[in-house]
N, CA, C and O atoms as a printed pandas DataFrame, in Angstrom:
     atom_number atom_name residue_name chain_id  residue_number  x_coord  y_coord  z_coord
0              1         N          MET        A               1 -143.117  -34.733  -51.507
1              2        CA          MET        A               1 -143.789  -36.178  -52.049
2              3         C          MET        A               1 -144.303  -36.801  -51.004
3              4         O          MET        A               1 -145.448  -37.250  -50.959
4              5         N          HIS        A               2 -143.349  -36.862  -49.983
5              6        CA          HIS        A               2 -143.473  -37.607  -48.448
6              7         C          HIS        A               2 -144.926  -37.135  -47.742
7              8         O          HIS        A               2 -145.761  -37.797  -47.127
8              9         N          GLY        A               3 -144.881  -35.980  -48.025
9             10        CA          GLY        A               3 -146.287  -35.423  -47.141
10            11         C          GLY        A               3 -147.437  -35.391  -47.422
11            12         O          GLY        A               3 -148.380  -35.099  -46.687
12            13         N          ILE        A               4 -147.450  -35.860  -49.120
13            14        CA          ILE        A               4 -148.250  -36.028  -49.640
14            15         C          ILE        A               4 -149.024  -37.403  -49.578
15            16         O          ILE        A               4 -150.250  -37.485  -49.663
16            17         N          LEU        A               5 -148.203  -38.427  -49.429
17            18        CA          LEU        A               5 -148.518  -39.739  -49.331
18            19         C          LEU        A               5 -148.730  -39.846  -47.845
19            20         O          LEU        A               5 -149.359  -40.838  -47.475
20            21         N          TRP        A               6 -148.310  -38.988  -46.918
21            22        CA          TRP        A               6 -148.711  -39.484  -45.507
22            23         C          TRP        A               6 -150.004  -38.850  -45.367
23            24         O          TRP        A               6 -150.687  -39.370  -44.484
24            25         N          TRP        A               7 -150.617  -37.745  -46.062
25            26        CA          TRP        A               7 -151.871  -37.567  -45.846
26            27         C          TRP        A               7 -153.033  -38.223  -46.283
27            28         O          TRP        A               7 -154.145  -38.246  -45.756
28            29         N          ILE        A               8 -152.469  -38.966  -47.733
29            30        CA          ILE        A               8 -153.583  -39.758  -48.275
30            31         C          ILE        A               8 -153.609  -41.266  -47.211
31            32         O          ILE        A               8 -154.598  -41.888  -46.824
32            33         N          LEU        A               9 -152.405  -41.488  -46.989
33            34        CA          LEU        A               9 -152.486  -42.433  -45.713
34            35         C          LEU        A               9 -153.459  -42.567  -44.668
35            36         O          LEU        A               9 -154.271  -43.451  -44.392
36            37         N          VAL        A              10 -153.142  -41.370  -44.118
37            38        CA          VAL        A              10 -154.121  -40.648  -42.749
38            39         C          VAL        A              10 -155.233  -40.705  -43.265
39            40         O          VAL        A              10 -156.094  -41.378  -42.700
40            41         N          GLY        A              11 -155.521  -40.050  -44.425
41            42        CA          GLY        A              11 -157.122  -39.793  -44.958
42            43         C          GLY        A              11 -157.865  -41.098  -45.330
43            44         O          GLY        A              11 -159.084  -41.231  -45.213
44            45         N          LEU        A              12 -156.993  -42.081  -45.803
45            46        CA          LEU        A              12 -157.888  -43.454  -46.443
46            47         C          LEU        A              12 -157.810  -44.079  -44.957
47            48         O          LEU        A              12 -158.894  -44.581  -44.661
48            49         N          ILE        A              13 -156.946  -44.182  -44.046
49            50        CA          ILE        A              13 -157.565  -44.965  -43.030
50            51         C          ILE        A              13 -158.670  -44.406  -42.062
51            52         O          ILE        A              13 -159.451  -45.086  -41.397
52            53         N          ALA        A              14 -158.563  -42.708  -42.124
53            54        CA          ALA        A              14 -159.534  -42.388  -41.355
54            55         C          ALA        A              14 -161.098  -42.376  -41.604
55            56         O          ALA        A              14 -162.070  -42.440  -40.851
56            57         N          GLY        A              15 -160.886  -42.236  -43.370
57            58        CA          GLY        A              15 -162.091  -42.442  -43.791
58            59         C          GLY        A              15 -162.581  -43.917  -43.826
59            60         O          GLY        A              15 -163.806  -44.037  -43.806
60            61         N          TRP        A              16 -162.036  -44.770  -43.862
61            62        CA          TRP        A              16 -162.236  -46.239  -43.774
62            63         C          TRP        A              16 -162.858  -46.507  -42.362
63            64         O          TRP        A              16 -163.897  -47.137  -42.171
64            65         N          LEU        A              17 -162.062  -45.931  -41.394
65            66        CA          LEU        A              17 -162.956  -46.432  -39.853
66            67         C          LEU        A              17 -164.016  -45.445  -39.801
67            68         O          LEU        A              17 -164.905  -45.707  -38.990
68            69         N          THR        A              18 -164.154  -44.247  -40.546
69            70        CA          THR        A              18 -165.420  -43.279  -40.464
70            71         C          THR        A              18 -166.690  -44.365  -40.914
71            72         O          THR        A              18 -167.722  -44.606  -40.287
72            73         N          GLY        A              19 -166.210  -44.944  -42.278
73            74        CA          GLY        A              19 -167.323  -45.701  -42.832
74            75         C          GLY        A              19 -167.846  -46.868  -41.962
75            76         O          GLY        A              19 -169.043  -47.131  -41.845
76            77         N          LYS        A              20 -166.619  -47.692  -41.231
77            78        CA          LYS        A              20 -167.230  -48.429  -40.420
78            79         C          LYS        A              20 -168.124  -48.197  -39.380
79            80         O          LYS        A              20 -169.119  -48.809  -38.992
80            81         N          VAL        A              21 -167.692  -47.418  -39.095
81            82        CA          VAL        A              21 -168.206  -46.841  -37.476
82            83         C          VAL        A              21 -169.897  -46.288  -37.776
83            84         O          VAL        A              21 -170.893  -46.731  -37.205
84            85         N          MET        A              22 -169.869  -45.389  -38.654
85            86        CA          MET        A              22 -171.036  -44.511  -38.939
86            87         C          MET        A              22 -171.770  -45.621  -39.869
87            88         O          MET        A              22 -171.143  -46.369  -40.619
88            89         N          LYS        A              23 -172.985  -45.627  -39.742
89            90        CA          LYS        A              23 -173.835  -46.376  -40.517
90            91         C          LYS        A              23 -174.241  -45.829  -41.850
91            92         O          LYS        A              23 -174.618  -44.665  -41.989
92            93         N          GLY        A              24 -174.136  -46.897  -43.053
93            94        CA          GLY        A              24 -174.139  -46.218  -44.412
94            95         C          GLY        A              24 -173.377  -46.832  -45.259
95            96         O          GLY        A              24 -172.630  -47.640  -44.707
96            97         N          SER        A              25 -173.249  -46.753  -46.619
97            98        CA          SER        A              25 -172.812  -47.350  -47.561
98            99         C          SER        A              25 -171.268  -46.505  -47.526
99           100         O          SER        A              25 -170.367  -47.197  -48.001
100          101         N          GLY        A              26 -170.924  -45.427  -47.145
101          102        CA          GLY        A              26 -169.636  -44.849  -47.209
102          103         C          GLY        A              26 -169.860  -43.991  -48.552
103          104         O          GLY        A              26 -170.991  -43.907  -49.030
104          105         N          PHE        A              27 -168.761  -43.357  -49.145
105          106        CA          PHE        A              27 -168.518  -42.875  -50.268
106          107         C          PHE        A              27 -167.600  -43.347  -51.251
107          108         O          PHE        A              27 -167.077  -42.657  -52.127
108          109         N          GLY        A              28 -167.397  -44.849  -51.008
109          110        CA          GLY        A              28 -166.449  -45.263  -52.141
110          111         C          GLY        A              28 -165.116  -44.942  -51.656
111          112         O          GLY        A              28 -164.883  -44.280  -50.644
112          113         N          VAL        A              29 -164.202  -45.484  -52.487
113          114        CA          VAL        A              29 -162.706  -45.652  -51.916
114          115         C          VAL        A              29 -162.403  -43.880  -51.819
115          116         O          VAL        A              29 -162.276  -43.254  -50.766
116          117         N          LEU        A              30 -162.337  -43.352  -53.104
117          118        CA          LEU        A              30 -161.864  -42.022  -53.300
118          119         C          LEU        A              30 -162.264  -41.090  -52.415
119          120         O          LEU        A              30 -161.630  -40.080  -52.108
120          121         N          GLY        A              31 -163.800  -41.578  -51.814
121          122        CA          GLY        A              31 -164.708  -40.455  -51.408
122          123         C          GLY        A              31 -164.222  -40.671  -50.005
123          124         O          GLY        A              31 -164.262  -39.636  -49.340
124          125         N          ASP        A              32 -163.767  -41.741  -49.362
125          126        CA          ASP        A              32 -163.370  -42.412  -48.022
126          127         C          ASP        A              32 -162.076  -41.409  -47.693
127          128         O          ASP        A              32 -161.840  -40.867  -46.613
128          129         N          ILE        A              33 -161.172  -41.299  -49.140
129          130        CA          ILE        A              33 -159.795  -40.510  -48.701
130          131         C          ILE        A              33 -160.190  -39.112  -48.396
131          132         O          ILE        A              33 -159.841  -38.586  -47.340
132          133         N          VAL        A              34 -161.026  -38.386  -49.433
133          134        CA          VAL        A              34 -161.262  -37.326  -49.296
134          135         C          VAL        A              34 -161.838  -36.928  -47.892
135          136         O          VAL        A              34 -161.390  -36.052  -47.152
136          137         N          ILE        A              35 -162.878  -37.712  -47.678
137          138        CA          ILE        A              35 -163.219  -37.466  -46.081
138          139         C          ILE        A              35 -162.668  -37.346  -44.966
139          140         O          ILE        A              35 -163.009  -36.680  -43.988
140          141         N          GLY        A              36 -161.441  -38.283  -45.199
141          142        CA          GLY        A              36 -160.482  -38.719  -44.160
142          143         C          GLY        A              36 -159.423  -37.387  -44.169
143          144         O          GLY        A              36 -159.119  -36.769  -43.149
144          145         N          ILE        A              37 -158.992  -37.118  -45.350
145          146        CA          ILE        A              37 -158.281  -35.545  -45.494
146          147         C          ILE        A              37 -159.276  -34.744  -44.901
147          148         O          ILE        A              37 -159.382  -34.688  -43.675
148          149         N          LEU        A              38 -160.040  -34.098  -45.686
149          150        CA          LEU        A              38 -160.929  -32.884  -44.952
150          151         C          LEU        A              38 -161.268  -33.089  -43.562
151          152         O          LEU        A              38 -161.518  -32.107  -42.863
152          153         N          GLY        A              39 -161.306  -34.318  -43.060
153          154        CA          GLY        A              39 -161.624  -34.592  -41.153
154          155         C          GLY        A              39 -160.111  -34.126  -40.903
155          156         O          GLY        A              39 -159.956  -33.443  -39.890
156          157         N          ALA        A              40 -159.221  -34.334  -41.507
157          158        CA          ALA        A              40 -157.961  -34.392  -40.810
158          159         C          ALA        A              40 -158.101  -32.705  -40.417
159          160         O          ALA        A              40 -158.199  -32.272  -39.269
160          161         N          LEU        A              41 -158.085  -31.992  -41.503
161          162        CA          LEU        A              41 -158.187  -30.705  -41.408
162          163         C          LEU        A              41 -159.091  -30.229  -40.447
163          164         O          LEU        A              41 -158.670  -29.443  -39.599
164          165         N          ALA        A              42 -160.589  -30.677  -40.441
165          166        CA          ALA        A              42 -161.289  -29.925  -39.597
166          167         C          ALA        A              42 -161.099  -30.437  -38.081
167          168         O          ALA        A              42 -161.426  -29.622  -37.219
168          169         N          GLY        A              43 -160.595  -31.723  -37.635
169          170        CA          GLY        A              43 -160.371  -32.125  -36.524
170          171         C          GLY        A              43 -158.966  -31.304  -36.062
171          172         O          GLY        A              43 -158.910  -30.879  -34.909
172          173         N          GLY        A              44 -158.119  -31.145  -36.754
173          174        CA          GLY        A              44 -156.979  -30.280  -36.362
174          175         C          GLY        A              44 -157.559  -29.013  -35.884
175          176         O          GLY        A              44 -157.186  -28.625  -34.777
176          177         N          PHE        A              45 -158.545  -28.194  -36.645
177          178        CA          PHE        A              45 -158.893  -26.928  -36.551
178          179         C          PHE        A              45 -159.782  -27.129  -34.805
179          180         O          PHE        A              45 -159.587  -26.506  -33.762
180          181         N          ILE        A              46 -160.476  -27.931  -35.030
181          182        CA          ILE        A              46 -161.596  -28.276  -33.911
182          183         C          ILE        A              46 -160.685  -28.536  -32.704
183          184         O          ILE        A              46 -160.903  -27.863  -31.697
184          185         N          PHE        A              47 -159.591  -29.522  -32.687
185          186        CA          PHE        A              47 -158.539  -29.949  -31.337
186          187         C          PHE        A              47 -158.086  -28.288  -31.175
187          188         O          PHE        A              47 -158.413  -27.648  -30.176
188          189         N          GLY        A              48 -157.480  -27.833  -32.031
189          190        CA          GLY        A              48 -156.598  -26.533  -31.740
190          191         C          GLY        A              48 -157.321  -25.335  -31.032
191          192         O          GLY        A              48 -156.770  -24.542  -30.269
192          193         N          LEU        A              49 -158.850  -25.326  -31.463
193          194        CA          LEU        A              49 -159.733  -24.526  -30.946
194          195         C          LEU        A              49 -159.973  -24.935  -29.168
195          196         O          LEU        A              49 -160.243  -24.169  -28.243
196          197         N          LEU        A              50 -159.768  -26.343  -29.154
197          198        CA          LEU        A              50 -159.736  -26.677  -27.858
198          199         C          LEU        A              50 -158.536  -26.676  -26.911
199          200         O          LEU        A              50 -158.583  -26.937  -25.709
200          201         N          GLY        A              51 -157.592  -26.389  -27.530
201          202        CA          GLY        A              51 -156.599  -26.422  -27.182
202          203         C          GLY        A              51 -155.815  -27.854  -26.712
203          204         O          GLY        A              51 -155.195  -28.095  -25.676
204          205         N          LEU        A              52 -156.078  -28.655  -27.827
205          206        CA          LEU        A              52 -155.637  -30.065  -27.581
206          207         C          LEU        A              52 -154.623  -30.021  -28.724
207          208         O          LEU        A              52 -154.180  -31.169  -28.756
208          209         N          SER        A              53 -154.092  -29.393  -29.564
209          210        CA          SER        A              53 -153.399  -29.643  -30.626
210          211         C          SER        A              53 -151.707  -30.052  -30.095
211          212         O          SER        A              53 -150.978  -29.292  -29.456
212          213         N          GLY        A              54 -151.421  -31.191  -30.474
213          214        CA          GLY        A              54 -150.085  -31.626  -30.511
214          215         C          GLY        A              54 -149.557  -32.356  -31.532
215          216         O          GLY        A              54 -150.023  -32.531  -32.658
216          217         N          SER        A              55 -148.565  -32.761  -31.061
217          218        CA          SER        A              55 -147.732  -33.946  -32.190
218          219         C          SER        A              55 -147.762  -35.288  -31.584
219          220         O          SER        A              55 -146.925  -35.593  -30.734
220          221         N          GLY        A              56 -148.659  -36.094  -31.962
221          222        CA          GLY        A              56 -148.511  -37.545  -31.103
222          223         C          GLY        A              56 -147.959  -38.799  -32.458
223          224         O          GLY        A              56 -147.813  -40.016  -32.348
224          225         N          GLY        A              57 -147.789  -38.041  -33.479
225          226        CA          GLY        A              57 -147.379  -39.237  -34.692
226          227         C          GLY        A              57 -148.729  -39.915  -35.325
227          228         O          GLY        A              57 -149.849  -39.408  -35.381
228          229         N          LEU        A              58 -148.442  -40.796  -35.640
229          230        CA          LEU        A              58 -149.188  -41.690  -36.736
230          231         C          LEU        A              58 -150.839  -41.578  -35.965
231          232         O          LEU        A              58 -151.800  -40.856  -36.233
232          233         N          LEU        A              59 -150.630  -42.658  -34.900
233          234        CA          LEU        A              59 -151.904  -42.814  -33.842
234          235         C          LEU        A              59 -152.881  -41.505  -33.764
235          236         O          LEU        A              59 -154.094  -41.487  -33.977
236          237         N          TYR        A              60 -151.971  -40.338  -33.377
237          238        CA          TYR        A              60 -152.600  -39.375  -33.019
238          239         C          TYR        A              60 -153.471  -38.458  -34.249
239          240         O          TYR        A              60 -154.560  -37.895  -34.145
240          241         N          SER        A              61 -152.559  -38.549  -35.409
241          242        CA          SER        A              61 -153.214  -37.962  -36.615
242          243         C          SER        A              61 -154.091  -39.136  -37.043
243          244         O          SER        A              61 -154.701  -38.636  -37.988
244          245         N          ILE        A              62 -154.457  -40.192  -36.944
245          246        CA          ILE        A              62 -155.607  -41.044  -37.289
246          247         C          ILE        A              62 -156.441  -40.719  -36.714
247          248         O          ILE        A              62 -157.465  -40.503  -37.362
248          249         N          LEU        A              63 -156.493  -40.499  -35.204
249          250        CA          LEU        A              63 -157.677  -40.277  -34.418
250          251         C          LEU        A              63 -158.123  -38.959  -34.566
251          252         O          LEU        A              63 -159.334  -38.776  -34.447
252          253         N          VAL        A              64 -157.251  -37.807  -34.847
253          254        CA          VAL        A              64 -157.797  -36.305  -35.217
254          255         C          VAL        A              64 -158.599  -36.413  -36.478
255          256         O          VAL        A              64 -159.591  -35.687  -36.542
256          257         N          ALA        A              65 -158.316  -37.255  -37.562
257          258        CA          ALA        A              65 -158.769  -37.030  -38.890
258          259         C          ALA        A              65 -160.079  -37.746  -38.835
259          260         O          ALA        A              65 -161.087  -37.257  -39.345
260          261         N          PHE        A              66 -160.078  -39.147  -38.090
261          262        CA          PHE        A              66 -161.241  -40.035  -37.578
262          263         C          PHE        A              66 -162.041  -38.954  -36.907
263          264         O          PHE        A              66 -163.084  -38.706  -37.510
264          265         N          LEU        A              67 -161.864  -38.346  -35.979
265          266        CA          LEU        A              67 -162.813  -37.748  -35.373
266          267         C          LEU        A              67 -163.301  -36.407  -36.232
267          268         O          LEU        A              67 -164.446  -35.986  -36.069
268          269         N          GLY        A              68 -162.536  -35.864  -37.000
269          270        CA          GLY        A              68 -162.940  -34.846  -37.722
270          271         C          GLY        A              68 -163.869  -34.893  -39.127
271          272         O          GLY        A              68 -164.506  -34.004  -39.693
272          273         N          ALA        A              69 -163.660  -36.370  -39.454
273          274        CA          ALA        A              69 -164.346  -36.977  -40.488
274          275         C          ALA        A              69 -165.570  -37.670  -39.754
275          276         O          ALA        A              69 -166.614  -37.597  -40.403
276          277         N          VAL        A              70 -165.625  -38.066  -39.021
277          278        CA          VAL        A              70 -166.857  -38.446  -38.426
278          279         C          VAL        A              70 -167.909  -37.182  -38.334
279          280         O          VAL        A              70 -169.021  -37.024  -38.837
280          281         N          ILE        A              71 -167.242  -36.492  -37.633
281          282        CA          ILE        A              71 -168.194  -34.666  -37.757
282          283         C          ILE        A              71 -168.908  -34.642  -39.065
283          284         O          ILE        A              71 -170.088  -34.573  -39.407
284          285         N          LEU        A              72 -167.584  -34.738  -39.762
285          286        CA          LEU        A              72 -167.886  -34.003  -41.327
286          287         C          LEU        A              72 -169.402  -34.824  -41.995
287          288         O          LEU        A              72 -170.390  -34.247  -42.447
288          289         N          THR        A              73 -169.242  -35.897  -41.907
289          290        CA          THR        A              73 -170.070  -37.089  -42.462
290          291         C          THR        A              73 -171.131  -36.970  -41.612
291          292         O          THR        A              73 -172.131  -37.013  -42.328
292          293         N          TRP        A              74 -171.538  -36.809  -40.166
293          294        CA          TRP        A              74 -172.498  -36.436  -39.404
294          295         C          TRP        A              74 -173.251  -35.046  -39.902
295          296         O          TRP        A              74 -174.477  -35.105  -39.994
296          297         N          LEU        A              75 -172.731  -34.062  -40.160
297          298        CA          LEU        A              75 -173.089  -33.024  -40.824
298          299         C          LEU        A              75 -173.567  -32.979  -42.191
299          300         O          LEU        A              75 -174.617  -32.399  -42.468
300          301         N          PHE        A              76 -172.899  -33.520  -43.004
301          302        CA          PHE        A              76 -173.317  -33.794  -44.644
302          303         C          PHE        A              76 -174.612  -34.482  -44.458
303          304         O          PHE        A              76 -175.622  -33.914  -44.875
304          305         N          ARG        A              77 -174.707  -35.616  -43.894
305          306        CA          ARG        A              77 -176.169  -36.446  -43.341
306          307         C          ARG        A              77 -177.152  -35.663  -43.286
307          308         O          ARG        A              77 -178.060  -35.618  -44.116
308          309         N          LEU        A              78 -177.038  -34.932  -42.222
309          310        CA          LEU        A              78 -177.908  -33.842  -41.407
310          311         C          LEU        A              78 -178.306  -32.627  -42.613
311          312         O          LEU        A              78 -179.488  -32.281  -42.615
312          313         N          ILE        A              79 -177.740  -32.225  -43.237
313          314        CA          ILE        A              79 -177.857  -31.411  -44.437
314          315         C          ILE        A              79 -178.562  -31.921  -45.261
315          316         O          ILE        A              79 -179.679  -31.444  -45.461
316          317         N          THR        A              80 -178.007  -33.291  -46.139
317          318        CA          THR        A              80 -178.661  -33.526  -47.429
318          319         C          THR        A              80 -179.890  -34.626  -47.046
319          320         O          THR        A              80 -180.699  -35.010  -47.891
320          321         N          GLY        A              81 -179.899  -35.087  -45.583
321          322        CA          GLY        A              81 -180.721  -35.945  -45.421
322          323         C          GLY        A              81 -180.029  -37.309  -46.113
323          324         O          GLY        A              81 -180.831  -38.231  -46.262
324          325         N          ARG        A              82 -178.865  -37.529  -46.488
325          326        CA          ARG        A              82 -178.694  -38.844  -46.498
326          327         C          ARG        A              82 -178.333  -39.856  -45.749
327          328         O          ARG        A              82 -177.423  -39.578  -44.968
328          329         N          ARG        A              83 -178.698  -40.862  -45.713
329          330        CA          ARG        A              83 -178.217  -41.904  -44.670
330          331         C          ARG        A              83 -177.417  -42.989  -45.346
331          332         O          ARG        A              83 -176.747  -43.670  -44.570
332          333         N          SER        A              84 -177.343  -43.299  -46.632
333          334        CA          SER        A              84 -176.530  -44.348  -47.216
334          335         C          SER        A              84 -175.175  -43.863  -48.038
335          336         O          SER        A              84 -174.437  -44.699  -48.559
């Protein structure tokens, strides 16, 4: 149960940060959490491919999730043409 709450917390923070950095209206609270969690998975995968995987605690997790969420949001908007 603790792990799930950790993922939700990191996803919420990463999704919120992504909504603030990327122009547009965001995806709502639940959508931002989902984007953040998917961003954490994508960011972890990308960082692993680059040989940058590590365990830096909460800040590292948020940074990886944030960068992954920015990439996912950018790809989503590129494919759908949606900006807001």
